[in-house]
C-alpha positions, 0 to 999 in steps of 0.5 A: 480548404486549408488542412489545418482546419480539418476536423476529425470526428470521434465515433461513438464506438471509439469512445465507448471502447476507450471508456471500457478500457479505462474502467477495466484498468481501474477495476484491476487496480482496485482489486489489486489494492484490495488483495494487497490490503487483505494480505497485509492484514493477515501478516504476522509482522505487526505482532512480531514487531510488538513482541520484539519491542516488548523484549527490547524494553524488558532487556533495557530495563534489566540492564538498567537495574543491573547497572544500578545494583552495584552502585548501591 
């Protein structure tokens, strides 16, 4: 028989182990993404960004009003 036509059989236990491996890997990644999402939700960064944005807008408005007063 020609060696290029040899067929290898995949046993059921090998496919089950492979499936288990990938299911565990996906589960770990899902948990990691969930933990990261929860961490970002608890973060104070968005609140700080809005506070700084408001401060900058007030500062710009104050600078504009100061520049307009001497011209009047």
